[in-house]
C-alpha positions as YAML, in Angstrom:
chain: A
units: angstrom
residues:
- id: 1
  name: MET
  ca: [40.19, 129.50, 86.43]
- id: 2
  name: ALA
  ca: [36.66, 127.88, 85.77]
- id: 3
  name: SER
  ca: [34.36, 127.73, 88.10]
- id: 4
  name: ASP
  ca: [30.16, 126.39, 88.21]
- id: 5
  name: ALA
  ca: [28.40, 128.94, 90.00]
- id: 6
  name: ASP
  ca: [31.05, 129.51, 92.40]
- id: 7
  name: SER
  ca: [30.78, 126.14, 93.56]
- id: 8
  name: PHE
  ca: [34.44, 124.60, 92.57]
- id: 9
  name: PHE
  ca: [37.35, 125.73, 90.21]
- id: 10
  name: VAL
  ca: [39.21, 124.05, 87.86]
- id: 11
  name: PRO
  ca: [43.35, 124.07, 88.77]
- id: 12
  name: ASN
  ca: [45.20, 126.13, 86.32]
- id: 13
  name: TRP
  ca: [47.93, 123.58, 85.45]
- id: 14
  name: PRO
  ca: [49.29, 121.71, 82.56]
- id: 15
  name: VAL
  ca: [47.55, 118.56, 83.27]
- id: 16
  name: PRO
  ca: [47.50, 115.92, 80.22]
- id: 17
  name: ASP
  ca: [43.85, 115.73, 78.52]
- id: 18
  name: SER
  ca: [43.61, 112.21, 80.23]
- id: 19
  name: VAL
  ca: [43.46, 113.86, 83.92]
- id: 20
  name: GLY
  ca: [40.36, 115.33, 85.14]
- id: 21
  name: SER
  ca: [40.84, 117.91, 88.63]
- id: 22
  name: ALA
  ca: [38.36, 120.20, 90.37]
- id: 23
  name: ILE
  ca: [38.34, 121.90, 94.15]
- id: 24
  name: SER
  ca: [35.67, 122.78, 95.57]
- id: 25
  name: LEU
  ca: [34.66, 126.12, 97.30]
- id: 26
  name: ARG
  ca: [32.71, 126.60, 100.06]
- id: 27
  name: CYS
  ca: [29.67, 128.44, 98.20]
- id: 28
  name: GLY
  ca: [27.27, 126.92, 95.99]
- id: 29
  name: GLY
  ca: [25.74, 124.29, 98.76]
- id: 30
  name: VAL
  ca: [22.97, 124.04, 100.69]
- id: 31
  name: SER
  ca: [24.97, 123.54, 104.19]
- id: 32
  name: ASN
  ca: [23.54, 125.68, 106.95]
- id: 33
  name: GLY
  ca: [25.07, 128.09, 109.55]
- id: 34
  name: GLN
  ca: [28.77, 127.69, 110.41]
- id: 35
  name: TYR
  ca: [28.85, 125.04, 108.08]
- id: 36
  name: SER
  ca: [27.98, 127.56, 105.09]
- id: 37
  name: SER
  ca: [26.93, 126.41, 102.20]
- id: 38
  name: ASN
  ca: [29.10, 123.53, 100.63]
- id: 39
  name: ASN
  ca: [30.81, 121.66, 102.90]
- id: 40
  name: MET
  ca: [31.97, 118.35, 101.85]
- id: 41
  name: ALA
  ca: [32.38, 116.36, 105.12]
- id: 42
  name: LEU
  ca: [30.49, 114.26, 107.05]
- id: 43
  name: HIS
  ca: [32.61, 113.96, 110.34]
- id: 44
  name: VAL
  ca: [32.42, 118.09, 111.06]
- id: 45
  name: GLY
  ca: [28.46, 117.95, 112.95]
- id: 46
  name: ASP
  ca: [26.80, 119.24, 109.54]
- id: 47
  name: SER
  ca: [23.51, 117.43, 108.44]
- id: 48
  name: VAL
  ca: [24.55, 114.17, 107.17]
- id: 49
  name: VAL
  ca: [21.41, 114.76, 104.07]
- id: 50
  name: ASN
  ca: [22.96, 118.57, 103.52]
- id: 51
  name: THR
  ca: [26.58, 117.26, 103.05]
- id: 52
  name: GLN
  ca: [25.48, 114.14, 101.09]
- id: 53
  name: THR
  ca: [23.76, 116.65, 98.70]
- id: 54
  name: ASN
  ca: [26.54, 118.65, 98.35]
- id: 55
  name: ARG
  ca: [28.95, 116.02, 97.21]
- id: 56
  name: ALA
  ca: [25.81, 114.73, 94.90]
- id: 57
  name: ALA
  ca: [26.06, 117.86, 93.37]
- id: 58
  name: LEU
  ca: [29.56, 118.54, 93.05]
- id: 59
  name: VAL
  ca: [29.83, 115.09, 91.31]
- id: 60
  name: LYS
  ca: [26.72, 116.12, 89.05]
- id: 61
  name: ARG
  ca: [28.51, 119.83, 87.96]
- id: 62
  name: LEU
  ca: [31.81, 117.70, 87.30]
- id: 63
  name: ASN
  ca: [30.11, 115.19, 85.56]
- id: 64
  name: LEU
  ca: [31.84, 112.63, 87.12]
- id: 65
  name: THR
  ca: [30.25, 108.88, 86.65]
- id: 66
  name: GLY
  ca: [32.12, 107.40, 89.87]
- id: 67
  name: THR
  ca: [31.62, 108.28, 93.59]
- id: 68
  name: PRO
  ca: [34.67, 109.82, 95.07]
- id: 69
  name: VAL
  ca: [36.94, 107.91, 97.10]
- id: 70
  name: TRP
  ca: [36.50, 109.73, 100.55]
- id: 71
  name: LEU
  ca: [38.86, 109.03, 103.36]
- id: 72
  name: GLU
  ca: [38.90, 109.12, 107.06]
- id: 73
  name: GLN
  ca: [42.14, 111.46, 107.24]
- id: 74
  name: VAL
  ca: [44.40, 111.09, 110.45]
- id: 75
  name: HIS
  ca: [47.37, 113.48, 110.09]
- id: 76
  name: GLY
  ca: [49.00, 110.59, 109.02]
- id: 77
  name: THR
  ca: [51.39, 109.38, 105.84]
- id: 78
  name: ASP
  ca: [49.26, 106.20, 104.58]
- id: 79
  name: VAL
  ca: [48.41, 106.48, 100.51]
- id: 80
  name: ILE
  ca: [46.28, 103.85, 99.08]
- id: 81
  name: TYR
  ca: [45.42, 102.86, 95.88]
- id: 82
  name: ALA
  ca: [41.79, 104.33, 95.33]
- id: 83
  name: PRO
  ca: [40.30, 101.41, 92.88]
- id: 84
  name: ASN
  ca: [41.08, 98.47, 96.33]
- id: 85
  name: ALA
  ca: [39.17, 101.19, 98.58]
- id: 86
  name: LYS
  ca: [36.56, 99.56, 100.68]
- id: 87
  name: ASP
  ca: [33.78, 102.07, 102.88]
- id: 88
  name: MET
  ca: [36.01, 104.93, 104.05]
- id: 89
  name: PRO
  ca: [39.57, 103.73, 104.11]
- id: 90
  name: GLN
  ca: [41.89, 105.53, 107.23]
- id: 91
  name: ALA
  ca: [44.14, 107.34, 104.98]
- id: 92
  name: ASP
  ca: [45.71, 110.54, 104.01]
- id: 93
  name: GLY
  ca: [46.44, 109.69, 100.54]
- id: 94
  name: SER
  ca: [45.01, 107.83, 97.81]
- id: 95
  name: TYR
  ca: [46.46, 107.22, 94.03]
- id: 96
  name: SER
  ca: [44.79, 105.59, 90.84]
- id: 97
  name: ASP
  ca: [45.78, 104.12, 87.73]
- id: 98
  name: LYS
  ca: [42.43, 103.42, 86.49]
- id: 99
  name: ALA
  ca: [40.06, 105.66, 84.48]
- id: 100
  name: GLY
  ca: [36.82, 106.68, 86.32]
- id: 101
  name: VAL
  ca: [38.08, 106.28, 89.79]
- id: 102
  name: ILE
  ca: [38.05, 109.25, 91.69]
- id: 103
  name: CYS
  ca: [41.10, 110.59, 94.47]
- id: 104
  name: ALA
  ca: [39.58, 112.84, 97.16]
- id: 105
  name: VAL
  ca: [40.95, 114.58, 100.04]
- id: 106
  name: MET
  ca: [39.08, 117.32, 102.75]
- id: 107
  name: THR
  ca: [40.94, 120.12, 103.90]
- id: 108
  name: ALA
  ca: [40.49, 123.61, 105.81]
- id: 109
  name: ASP
  ca: [43.98, 124.80, 105.93]
- id: 110
  name: CYS
  ca: [46.02, 121.89, 105.54]
- id: 111
  name: LEU
  ca: [46.99, 121.30, 101.94]
- id: 112
  name: PRO
  ca: [44.91, 119.54, 99.59]
- id: 113
  name: LEU
  ca: [48.00, 118.24, 97.42]
- id: 114
  name: LEU
  ca: [47.11, 116.98, 93.27]
- id: 115
  name: LEU
  ca: [49.74, 114.76, 91.63]
- id: 116
  name: CYS
  ca: [49.71, 113.49, 88.06]
- id: 117
  name: ASN
  ca: [52.57, 111.67, 86.04]
- id: 118
  name: LYS
  ca: [52.83, 113.89, 82.09]
- id: 119
  name: GLN
  ca: [51.91, 110.67, 80.69]
- id: 120
  name: GLY
  ca: [48.54, 111.32, 81.95]
- id: 121
  name: THR
  ca: [48.00, 107.33, 83.34]
- id: 122
  name: GLN
  ca: [48.08, 108.00, 86.88]
- id: 123
  name: VAL
  ca: [47.10, 110.63, 89.56]
- id: 124
  name: ALA
  ca: [47.02, 111.42, 93.46]
- id: 125
  name: ALA
  ca: [45.38, 113.24, 96.06]
- id: 126
  name: VAL
  ca: [47.36, 113.91, 99.61]
- id: 127
  name: HIS
  ca: [46.08, 115.63, 102.64]
- id: 128
  name: ALA
  ca: [49.26, 116.97, 103.85]
- id: 129
  name: GLY
  ca: [48.66, 119.08, 106.91]
- id: 130
  name: TRP
  ca: [52.26, 119.97, 109.00]
- id: 131
  name: ARG
  ca: [52.28, 116.70, 110.94]
- id: 132
  name: GLY
  ca: [51.83, 114.61, 107.48]
- id: 133
  name: LEU
  ca: [54.44, 117.31, 105.31]
- id: 134
  name: ALA
  ca: [57.45, 116.64, 108.39]
- id: 135
  name: PHE
  ca: [56.97, 113.02, 108.78]
- id: 136
  name: GLY
  ca: [56.91, 112.27, 104.80]
- id: 137
  name: VAL
  ca: [53.46, 111.56, 103.34]
- id: 138
  name: ILE
  ca: [54.56, 113.35, 100.42]
- id: 139
  name: ARG
  ca: [57.69, 110.96, 100.43]
- id: 140
  name: LYS
  ca: [55.12, 108.13, 101.08]
- id: 141
  name: ALA
  ca: [53.18, 109.38, 98.04]
- id: 142
  name: MET
  ca: [55.60, 109.37, 95.43]
- id: 143
  name: THR
  ca: [57.01, 106.42, 96.38]
- id: 144
  name: GLN
  ca: [53.68, 104.14, 95.51]
- id: 145
  name: PHE
  ca: [52.48, 106.55, 92.81]
- id: 146
  name: CYS
  ca: [54.97, 106.79, 90.36]
- id: 147
  name: PRO
  ca: [57.82, 104.45, 91.18]
- id: 148
  name: ASN
  ca: [58.96, 104.89, 88.21]
- id: 149
  name: ASP
  ca: [60.44, 107.86, 88.37]
- id: 150
  name: GLU
  ca: [58.65, 108.98, 85.64]
- id: 151
  name: SER
  ca: [57.68, 113.59, 85.34]
- id: 152
  name: VAL
  ca: [55.47, 114.57, 87.68]
- id: 153
  name: LEU
  ca: [53.54, 117.24, 88.11]
- id: 154
  name: ALA
  ca: [51.67, 118.91, 91.13]
- id: 155
  name: PHE
  ca: [49.37, 121.58, 91.78]
- id: 156
  name: LEU
  ca: [48.95, 123.15, 95.24]
- id: 157
  name: GLY
  ca: [45.75, 123.52, 96.54]
- id: 158
  name: PRO
  ca: [43.66, 126.16, 98.95]
- id: 159
  name: ALA
  ca: [45.66, 126.51, 102.16]
- id: 160
  name: ILE
  ca: [46.21, 128.20, 105.22]
- id: 161
  name: GLY
  ca: [48.92, 131.16, 104.02]
- id: 162
  name: PRO
  ca: [52.17, 132.12, 105.15]
- id: 163
  name: GLU
  ca: [51.32, 135.21, 106.60]
- id: 164
  name: ALA
  ca: [48.54, 133.19, 108.75]
- id: 165
  name: PHE
  ca: [50.29, 129.95, 109.79]
- id: 166
  name: GLU
  ca: [51.71, 130.78, 112.98]
- id: 167
  name: VAL
  ca: [53.87, 128.05, 114.88]
- id: 168
  name: GLY
  ca: [55.55, 127.24, 117.78]
- id: 169
  name: PRO
  ca: [59.87, 126.32, 117.44]
- id: 170
  name: GLU
  ca: [58.84, 122.60, 118.00]
- id: 171
  name: VAL
  ca: [57.17, 122.31, 114.44]
- id: 172
  name: LYS
  ca: [60.49, 123.99, 113.12]
- id: 173
  name: GLN
  ca: [62.11, 121.37, 115.21]
- id: 174
  name: VAL
  ca: [60.26, 118.36, 113.33]
- id: 175
  name: PHE
  ca: [60.83, 119.43, 110.03]
- id: 176
  name: LEU
  ca: [64.77, 119.85, 110.55]
- id: 177
  name: ASP
  ca: [64.70, 116.53, 112.22]
- id: 178
  name: ASN
  ca: [63.05, 114.78, 109.47]
- id: 179
  name: ALA
  ca: [65.37, 116.54, 106.55]
- id: 180
  name: ASN
  ca: [67.17, 114.53, 103.97]
- id: 181
  name: SER
  ca: [69.83, 116.46, 102.64]
- id: 182
  name: GLN
  ca: [71.52, 119.77, 103.36]
- id: 183
  name: ALA
  ca: [69.40, 121.50, 100.66]
- id: 184
  name: HIS
  ca: [66.62, 119.85, 102.19]
- id: 185
  name: ARG
  ca: [67.06, 121.48, 105.63]
- id: 186
  name: LYS
  ca: [67.83, 124.42, 104.02]
- id: 187
  name: ALA
  ca: [64.77, 124.94, 102.05]
- id: 188
  name: ILE
  ca: [62.86, 124.13, 105.11]
- id: 189
  name: SER
  ca: [64.74, 126.93, 106.97]
- id: 190
  name: SER
  ca: [64.00, 129.36, 104.52]
- id: 191
  name: ALA
  ca: [60.22, 128.52, 104.94]
- id: 192
  name: PHE
  ca: [59.80, 129.83, 108.56]
- id: 193
  name: THR
  ca: [60.49, 133.45, 109.47]
- id: 194
  name: VAL
  ca: [60.20, 135.20, 112.91]
- id: 195
  name: SER
  ca: [56.60, 136.18, 114.11]
- id: 196
  name: GLU
  ca: [56.29, 139.16, 116.23]
- id: 197
  name: LYS
  ca: [55.05, 137.05, 118.78]
- id: 198
  name: LYS
  ca: [57.71, 135.59, 120.64]
- id: 199
  name: GLY
  ca: [59.78, 132.75, 120.14]
- id: 200
  name: HIS
  ca: [57.25, 131.96, 117.40]
- id: 201
  name: TYR
  ca: [57.48, 131.89, 114.10]
- id: 202
  name: LEU
  ca: [55.43, 131.65, 110.18]
- id: 203
  name: ALA
  ca: [55.40, 129.11, 108.66]
- id: 204
  name: ASP
  ca: [54.75, 128.97, 104.62]
- id: 205
  name: ILE
  ca: [53.33, 125.45, 103.94]
- id: 206
  name: TYR
  ca: [53.25, 126.05, 100.70]
- id: 207
  name: ALA
  ca: [57.20, 126.54, 100.57]
- id: 208
  name: LEU
  ca: [57.88, 123.39, 102.91]
- id: 209
  name: ALA
  ca: [55.52, 121.40, 100.26]
- id: 210
  name: ARG
  ca: [57.67, 123.06, 97.51]
- id: 211
  name: ALA
  ca: [60.99, 121.56, 99.84]
- id: 212
  name: GLU
  ca: [59.59, 118.10, 100.11]
- id: 213
  name: LEU
  ca: [58.65, 117.88, 96.43]
- id: 214
  name: ASN
  ca: [61.78, 118.74, 94.90]
- id: 215
  name: GLU
  ca: [63.25, 116.67, 97.46]
- id: 216
  name: CYS
  ca: [61.53, 114.02, 95.78]
- id: 217
  name: GLY
  ca: [62.61, 114.94, 92.01]
- id: 218
  name: VAL
  ca: [59.02, 117.46, 91.33]
- id: 219
  name: LEU
  ca: [59.90, 120.69, 90.05]
- id: 220
  name: ASP
  ca: [56.91, 121.35, 88.10]
- id: 221
  name: VAL
  ca: [54.65, 122.77, 91.29]
- id: 222
  name: TYR
  ca: [52.10, 124.99, 90.67]
- id: 223
  name: GLY
  ca: [49.00, 126.91, 92.52]
- id: 224
  name: GLY
  ca: [50.11, 128.04, 96.09]
- id: 225
  name: ASP
  ca: [49.06, 131.07, 96.18]
- id: 226
  name: CYS
  ca: [45.34, 131.01, 98.23]
- id: 227
  name: CYS
  ca: [45.12, 131.85, 102.27]
- id: 228
  name: THR
  ca: [41.93, 129.59, 103.64]
- id: 229
  name: LEU
  ca: [42.18, 131.79, 106.80]
- id: 230
  name: SER
  ca: [41.74, 135.26, 104.90]
- id: 231
  name: ASP
  ca: [39.53, 134.08, 102.42]
- id: 232
  name: SER
  ca: [36.34, 133.33, 104.06]
- id: 233
  name: GLY
  ca: [34.41, 134.46, 101.32]
- id: 234
  name: ARG
  ca: [35.74, 130.86, 99.02]
- id: 235
  name: PHE
  ca: [37.40, 129.08, 102.10]
- id: 236
  name: TYR
  ca: [36.97, 127.08, 105.26]
- id: 237
  name: SER
  ca: [39.15, 127.62, 108.09]
- id: 238
  name: TYR
  ca: [39.89, 125.64, 111.03]
- id: 239
  name: ARG
  ca: [41.75, 128.33, 112.58]
- id: 240
  name: ARG
  ca: [39.46, 130.95, 111.66]
- id: 241
  name: ASN
  ca: [36.46, 129.20, 112.73]
- id: 242
  name: PRO
  ca: [37.49, 125.45, 114.86]
- id: 243
  name: VAL
  ca: [33.32, 124.37, 113.88]
- id: 244
  name: THR
  ca: [33.23, 124.63, 110.06]
- id: 245
  name: GLY
  ca: [33.31, 122.96, 106.99]
- id: 246
  name: ARG
  ca: [35.96, 120.96, 104.80]
- id: 247
  name: GLN
  ca: [36.39, 121.76, 100.91]
- id: 248
  name: ALA
  ca: [37.20, 118.55, 98.60]
- id: 249
  name: ALA
  ca: [40.08, 118.61, 96.01]
- id: 250
  name: LEU
  ca: [39.59, 115.58, 93.38]
- id: 251
  name: ILE
  ca: [41.58, 113.98, 90.47]
- id: 252
  name: TRP
  ca: [40.64, 111.14, 88.33]
- id: 253
  name: LEU
  ca: [41.40, 109.89, 84.70]
- id: 254
  name: ASN
  ca: [38.93, 110.52, 82.24]
- id: 255
  name: GLU
  ca: [37.04, 107.55, 80.78]
- id: 256
  name: ALA
  ca: [37.66, 107.21, 77.12]
...
């Protein structure tokens, strides 16, 4: 895991040399108060100037030549082709097969998912909260991102951990209702354990994402070992504090 002034880390996964990726941390920026200090989101109440400064600093530290394709995320399943994006499209994922186009998603407990094919010619970034996961945002991304069934690598970025994500029974039921197969349903069930709170469950969002990826034929899955809620030094968490910033997960194809 490499870093620059603790403002981001580079995911540890065996991507081709043509693929670059990074995930910002909450430190190393200029934002103040509850947004301290490296907030990447414009929609959370932070100063626009500070947020833009944080974004620009991240781009510079990563030696990127373009501007990330920022999305208006709505917990849906739309995934767009990033090279054609204009302004701030409403979507929860983007993909690209063009060098220099930077796919990005922002999170603060939801799961940021990065994807690339093993040939190093396609990349995608997906915002996967529980609603998006349950209703098929990963399946949608796979259909658009890699329609030729090429081998795919996946990285599960920082999200709320399995010991912290408490949900009601309706959440488990939504996932089960959208299962594609008996094996998929079994994997979903095993991602929920009974909580100490009566009638509730602890949901493993990483296990739910792996179940979705496996159902899509993706077996090379990395990451999934953080907890945004418990690690307040490195990550923003909406459950810890509803007024907070967002970290960003970025992926791109390097220019020759």
